[in-house]
Every structure is written in structure tokens, then in C-alpha cells.
C-alpha positions, 0 to 999 in steps of 0.5 A: 338177170344180174340186177334182179332181187327176189325178196319178201313182199312188203305192204307197199308192193301191193299196188304192183302185185295186184296190178299184175294179178289183174293183168289178164282176162282171168285176173281182170274178172276177179281182182279189184286194183282200185280197192286195196283194202281186202289185199292189205287184210290178206297181206297182214294174215300172210305176213304173220304166218311163217309157212307163207312166203309172198315174194317179189322180184325187183329190177331197178326198184320196180316190182316186176314179178310176184309169187306165193309159196306155202309150206304144208306139213302133212301125214300122207306120203310118209309125213311129207311136207309139201309146198304149193306155188300160187299167184305167179305173175310176171309184168308184161314188160318182163315176159320172155326174159327168163324171170319166170324160170328164175322165180320157179327155181327160187320156189323149188330151192326154197322148198328144198331148204324148208324140208319139202318133199314135193312142190305142187301148183295149179294153173287154170285149165285155159292157161296152155302157155303156162302149162307148157312152161311148167312142164319144160321146168319138170312139173307133170300134169299128174292130178286133176284139180277141183274147186268149190266156190264159197 
């Protein structure tokens, strides 16, 4: 893992990021790697928001992982700030290498640095391997999530 760099994503990373987002049954049905236009627009919004941290893991000049960390100030829990981890992806060649653990540890450390009192994430109900991974890292399945497609 010594040659791994975790750094803020740049627009030139988008093809690799989108390819990883699309590289499973769920992502293949909802991502459009052949048209980066909506991703560039989204990246531009993320890039100017200081509470958004889109990062990539790079090994030997190649993007091999990505995640988004969002910092959310709030009133509940006595005015606690929380972070949300989203879009965690590791390139197929790197799965099982410890990169996912290193990524989540980075996100938790950055959350502490940002003054967060809570880190949360969601994972699709069908991703049972991911659930075991997050539980192994100390996360608990404490809530039931709901979504409304707009």
C-alpha cells in the first residue's frame, strides 16, 4: 500500500471514476460512461463546495478507487456535524488488497479532522459483501433508509 496516494479528484479522473461506478450490476443500470457531460456538470458543483470531498486513490499513475465524503452541519445531536460516505468504489484489480479499508479509514480520519461527531453511509440492500465489510470496520446497521426517486 506504500505507493498508494489518496488525493482530491480532478476532472481528468472522471472517465476512471465513472467506469468504476458502472462496474457492477447496479451501476451498469444507472451510469452512462459513454456520456461524461452530466458527470462534468456534477463535478463542477462538487468542486466549488467546501463540504464535498471527492477523492481518488492512485497507484502508479492509475486511478484505482474513489469515494465522496460530504460534511453536513446539523442541529440534532446537540448541533453535531456528521459526514456521509458515498460512492465508494475500488477497481476490480484492487479488490481484496486492503484499499477499501484504507479508504474508509481515510474518510473517518478526515471526518474527525473536520469536527464531525458521526460518520454515516448507506449501502444498497443487495450488497451483502459490502455490509459485512462496513461492519468489520465498526459501522452498525442502526437505521432503515428510505429513498424517493424524483
